[in-house]
N, C-alpha and C positions, 0 to 999 in steps of 0.2 A: 503493499499500499503508499504509494507516495505521501508525502510528509504533507502538504494540500488533501491531501484527502483525508486525513486523520482529524477524529472526532475530539471535540475541545477534550473530552471527557482522559484523551492519551495522552495531553501537553505536562510533560512534568520538568520541564525545565528550571519555572521560576517554585514553583511549586505541585503536590501531588492531589489536581485537584480530585482525583474520588479516592481520597486518602480523607483531604478534610470534608467531604462532604459527607463516607460511614462516622469520622471523628464527631462530627454535627447532629447525624442522627441520632446516635448513641445520648449524649448530654442530651440531646430532648427525652429523648424514653430515661433513660437514669431523673431526669428532673418529675418525668411526668407520672415515676412508680411510685413517687417521695421518698427518692432514695437520700435525699441532699442532708434531711436532718439523720438519720440512724448514720451516716458516713460521718458528717464533720461528729458526734459525738465520738464515733470508733476513731477518730484521730486528733483525739482532746488526748494531751497530757494526761497522762497518766499521779502522777505528783511535779511539785513543783521545785524538785533537782530538776528532772524533765523537762521539764517550760523553759527555764535558767538556759539547760543544754540549747534548745531549740530554738531558744532567743541569739545566743552566742553567734551558734552554725549558722541563720539567716543572716546575722550580720556580717559575715565572716566572709557569706557567697557576694553581698552587697555590694566588699570592699573589694571584692576584687573586679566584681563589676566597673563597679567605680574607676577602677585605675585601671580596667580593658577598653571601658568605651571613645577612650579619647576625644571624648568632647568633654566640655566643661558640666559641671550637676554641681 
C-alpha cells in the first residue's frame, strides 16, 4: 500500500493514533464504571512515612524535569 493510500489510523510519525484512541476509550470506560474513587483510595499512602517518601520522590522527579527542560521555570 502506498503512503498516500494509508488511512489516518495507520500514521505513526508524531504519535500512535490507534493506541491513543484505545487509551482514551479505556479511560472513559474506567470512569463510567465508577472505578476512580476505589483506585484513588487504593493508591493512597498507607502511612505518614510512605506519604513523606512519595513526596520526596515526586520532588526529586520534578527537580530532574526542571533541570533537563532547558527552559526557564
